[in-house]
C-alpha positions in Angstrom: 40.0 -10.0 -4.5 39.6 -6.2 -4.4 38.9 -5.0 -0.9 39.7 -1.5 0.3 39.8 -2.5 4.0 43.0 -0.5 4.8 41.7 2.6 3.2 38.3 2.2 4.9 39.7 1.7 8.4 42.0 4.8 7.9 39.0 6.8 6.9 36.6 5.8 9.7 39.2 6.5 12.4 39.1 10.2 11.5 35.6 10.4 13.1 33.9 10.0 16.5 30.3 9.2 15.4 29.4 6.9 12.5 26.0 5.7 11.2 25.6 2.3 9.6 22.7 2.3 7.1 21.4 -0.4 4.8 19.7 -0.4 1.4 17.7 -3.5 2.5 17.5 -6.1 5.3 20.3 -8.7 5.2 22.7 -6.5 3.4 25.2 -6.9 6.3 24.7 -4.0 8.7 25.4 -6.0 11.8 28.3 -7.9 10.1 29.7 -4.5 9.2 29.2 -3.3 12.7 31.0 -6.3 14.2 33.8 -5.8 11.7 34.3 -2.2 12.7 34.2 -3.1 16.4 37.0 -5.5 15.8 39.3 -2.9 14.1 38.9 -0.1 16.6 40.5 -1.8 19.6 42.3 1.3 20.8 39.3 3.6 20.9 36.7 4.0 23.7 33.9 2.4 21.9 30.1 3.0 22.3 27.2 1.5 20.6 23.5 2.4 20.1 20.9 1.9 17.4 17.7 3.5 16.1 14.1 2.1 16.3 12.4 -0.6 14.4 12.0 -0.5 10.6 8.6 0.6 9.3 7.5 2.6 12.3 6.8 6.3 12.4 9.8 8.5 13.6 8.1 9.5 16.8 7.2 6.0 17.9 9.7 4.0 20.0 9.4 0.4 19.1 11.9 -2.5 18.5 12.5 -5.4 16.2 14.7 -8.4 16.6 18.3 -7.5 15.9 21.2 -9.9 15.5 23.5 -10.0 18.5 26.7 -7.9 18.6 29.9 -9.1 20.4 31.4 -6.5 22.7 34.7 -6.5 24.6 35.0 -5.5 28.3 34.8 -1.7 28.7 32.4 -1.0 25.8 29.6 1.5 26.4 26.1 0.9 25.1 22.8 2.8 25.1 20.0 0.4 24.9 16.6 -0.4 26.4 16.9 -1.9 29.9 14.9 -5.1 29.3 17.1 -5.9 26.2 20.2 -5.3 28.2 19.1 -7.8 30.8 19.0 -10.5 28.1 22.7 -10.0 27.2 25.2 -12.6 28.1 27.9 -9.9 28.6 27.9 -8.4 32.1 27.0 -4.7 32.4 27.2 -1.9 35.0 24.4 0.6 34.5 25.8 4.1 34.6 22.6 6.1 34.0 18.9 5.6 33.3 17.8 8.2 30.7 14.4 9.8 30.6 13.6 8.0 27.3 10.9 5.5 27.8 10.2 2.6 25.4 8.1 -0.6 25.4 11.3 -2.5 26.3 12.1 -0.2 29.3 13.9 3.0 29.7 17.1 3.7 27.7 20.1 3.1 29.8 23.8 3.9 29.5 25.8 0.9 30.5 29.4 -0.3 30.5 30.4 -3.9 29.8 32.3 -5.5 32.7 32.7 -8.8 30.8 32.9 -9.6 27.1 29.9 -11.2 25.4 26.9 -10.8 23.1 24.5 -8.0 23.4 21.4 -6.8 21.5 21.1 -3.0 21.0 17.6 -1.4 20.9 18.0 2.4 21.1 15.5 5.3 20.8 13.7 6.2 17.6 13.7 10.0 17.3 16.6 12.3 16.2 16.5 14.4 19.4 16.7 11.2 21.5 19.6 9.9 19.5 21.4 13.2 19.9 20.8 13.1 23.6 22.1 9.5 23.8 25.3 10.5 21.8 25.8 13.4 24.1 25.6 11.2 27.2 27.9 8.5 25.7 30.5 11.2 25.1 30.0 12.4 28.7 31.0 8.9 29.9 34.2 9.0 27.8 33.2 7.5 24.4 35.4 8.7 21.6 34.1 6.4 18.8 30.3 5.9 18.6 28.5 3.6 16.2 24.8 4.1 15.4 23.2 1.0 13.9 20.6 2.4 11.6 17.2 1.0 10.7 16.1 0.3 7.1 13.5 3.0 6.9 15.6 5.5 8.9 18.3 6.5 6.4 17.8 10.0 7.8 19.9 8.9 10.8 22.9 9.4 8.5 22.1 13.1 8.6 25.1 15.3 9.5 23.2 16.6 12.6 23.3 13.1 14.0 26.7 11.6 13.0 29.8 12.9 11.3 30.0 10.0 8.8 28.0 7.1 7.4 28.8 3.7 6.0 26.4 2.3 3.3 25.6 -1.4 3.3 24.3 -3.0 0.2 24.3 -6.5 -1.4 22.4 -9.4 -2.9 19.5 -9.1 -0.4 18.7 -5.8 -2.1 18.9 -7.2 -5.7 20.4 -10.3 -7.2 21.0 -8.4 -10.4 24.4 -6.7 -10.2 23.6 -3.8 -12.5 20.3 -2.9 -10.7 22.1 -3.3 -7.3 24.8 -0.8 -8.3 22.5 1.6 -10.0 20.0 1.9 -7.1 22.8 2.1 -4.5 24.6 4.8 -6.5 21.4 6.7 -7.0 20.7 6.8 -3.3 24.4 7.7 -2.7 24.1 10.6 -5.1 21.4 12.1 -3.0 23.3 11.5 0.2 26.2 13.3 -1.3 24.3 16.3 -2.8 26.5 19.3 -3.4 26.5 21.6 -0.4 25.0 25.1 -0.7 27.5 28.0 -0.2 28.3 28.8 3.5 26.3 32.1 3.1 23.2 30.3 1.8 23.5 27.5 4.4 23.6 30.0 7.2 20.6 31.8 5.7 18.7 28.5 5.5 19.4 27.7 9.1 18.1 31.1 10.2 15.1 31.3 7.9 13.9 27.7 8.3 14.1 27.5 12.1 10.3 27.8 12.3 9.3 27.3 8.7 8.8 24.4 6.3 8.9 26.4 3.0 10.5 29.7 2.1 11.2 31.8 -1.1 14.4 33.8 -1.3 14.0 36.6 -3.8 16.7 39.1 -4.9 15.3 41.8 -2.6 13.1 40.0 0.0 12.4 36.7 1.8 8.9 35.2 1.9 8.1 32.5 4.5 5.2 30.1 3.8 2.8 29.2 6.6 2.4 25.6 5.4 2.9 22.9 8.1 4.5 20.5 5.6 6.2 21.1 2.2 5.2 17.7 0.8 2.2 18.8 -1.2 3.0 22.5 -1.5 4.0 22.4 -5.2 1.1 24.8 -6.1 2.4 27.4 -3.7 5.9 27.0 -5.2 4.6 27.4 -8.7 2.5 30.4 -7.9 5.4 32.1 -6.1 7.7 31.9 -9.1 9.1 35.1 -10.5 12.2 36.2 -12.4 13.6 37.5 -9.0 13.3 34.1 -7.3 16.8 32.7 -6.5 16.1 30.0 -3.9 13.3 27.7 -2.7 14.1 26.5 0.8 12.4 23.2 1.8 12.5 21.7 5.3 11.3 18.1 5.3 10.8 15.5 2.5 11.1 16.4 -1.2 9.0 13.8 -3.0 8.8 12.4 -6.6 5.2 13.8 -7.0 6.4 17.3 -5.9 9.0 17.4 -8.7 6.6 15.8 -11.3 4.0 18.6 -10.6 6.7 21.2 -11.1 7.9 19.6 -14.3 4.3 19.7 -15.6 4.0 23.4 -14.9 5.5 26.5 -16.4 8.0 26.8 -13.6 11.4 28.0 -15.0 14.1 26.0 -13.2 17.3 27.4 -14.7 17.6 30.4 -12.3 16.2 28.8 -9.1 18.2 26.6 -6.7 16.2 24.3 -4.4 17.8 23.8 -1.0 16.9 20.9 1.4 18.3 20.1 4.8 20.4 17.2 3.5 20.3 14.4 1.0 18.3 12.0 3.2 15.2 14.1 2.6 15.0 13.4 -1.1 12.6 10.6 -2.2 12.7 11.0 -6.0 13.1 8.4 -8.7 16.2 8.6 -10.8 14.2 9.1 -14.0 12.3 12.1 -12.4 15.5 13.6 -11.1 17.2 13.2 -14.5 14.3 15.1 -16.2 14.5 17.8 -13.5 18.3 18.2 -14.2 17.7 18.3 -18.0 15.2 21.1 -17.5 18.0 23.1 -15.7 16.9 22.2 -12.1 19.4 22.3 -9.2 19.1 20.9 -5.7 21.7 21.6 -3.0 21.9 20.6 0.7 22.3 23.0 3.6 24.5 20.2 5.1 26.4 17.5 3.3 26.6 13.9 4.3 29.9 12.2 4.5 29.7 8.6 3.2 33.0 7.0 4.0 32.6 3.5 2.5 30.3 1.0 0.9 30.1 -2.4 2.6 29.0 -5.2 0.2 27.4 -8.5 1.2 27.3 -10.6 -2.0 25.3 -13.4 -0.3 21.5 -13.3 -0.4 19.3 -14.9 2.2 18.2 -17.5 -0.4 21.9 -18.6 -0.7 22.5 -16.9 -4.1 26.0 -15.4 -4.4 26.8 -12.4 -6.6 30.1 -11.8 -8.4 31.8 -9.4 -5.9 34.5 -8.4 -8.4 31.9 -7.2 -10.8 30.2 -5.2 -8.1 33.5 -3.7 -7.0 34.5 -2.6 -10.5 31.1 -1.1 -11.3 31.2 0.9 -8.1 34.8 2.0 -8.5 34.1 3.3 -12.0 31.4 5.6 -10.6 32.4 6.6 -7.1 35.5 7.4 -5.1 35.0 5.8 -1.7 36.4 2.5 -0.2 34.5 -0.6 -1.3 34.8 -3.9 0.6 33.3 -7.4 0.8 32.3 -7.6 4.5 31.9 -11.4 4.2 35.6 -11.7 3.7 36.1 -10.5 7.2 33.0 -11.9 8.8 32.9 -12.1 12.6 30.8 -15.2 13.5 27.6 -13.1 13.5 25.5 -12.9 10.4 22.8 -10.3 10.0 
């Protein structure tokens, strides 16, 4: 069976912070997490996670997560009440000023091996603070278990690399599974804008959500969100317009409105923070590209592998070889069947 385990392990060991994100529940995020934990024995490992699926980004809530097995000496950042339920023993190193319904987030070190549930904070700034503190306590390999609706936690400002989990729980049709996963991957791996443009984006967008970069001037919009600002984008078009900078989400409706207008795409490059901000259907994106449209990212996302769980919760099993070959014909990252190396814990 085709499994790029060796290549994948070599790749992940290059980094200190990795997000694990899933296309759907039961696609094997926790199984993948446990697999990675078992192959990084010689690193000072730390674990945390992001908030519950389906909640707003600024609300800290939790959902049941399958347990994770940790060895002695592992660092975790989790809610205090969740930590107390663990059957591994822990020494609390620090209580952070991050409150949650399950207690404050604590940094703790396992003093005995055992199972633990991880329920971390739910905002980007809190996750960044948690990662900073874990590094302070000596962590040199940090895994962030992402939530379904929080693919933005793969953003390069949060972690250096990301692992994508997909499988039969997302779709029991191999072609659809591969197409949708690859479509999302294509956004995650958007081409990066030039260094000069990326630096300009960082400077201009510090306090703006929308800006227009012309040949001889820069115009910042006063909109509080760019989501429904397509009319302003259309009205600000001119032959001198080179870039449209957008901070926040780029939606399908936004692109459709531009496509239905007289906006001339060929000379203008749209720049977003990173590929996690794009929520556009493939058919819409294809039309945009055909019209000469171009989207680039101020920061690129480094997807270092695709973990496949061919088993669905209903018991249906997909042909992994078919999935592997379909992915390999389209994308050059390690692909592996995580169920081949399963660690007694199934997500």
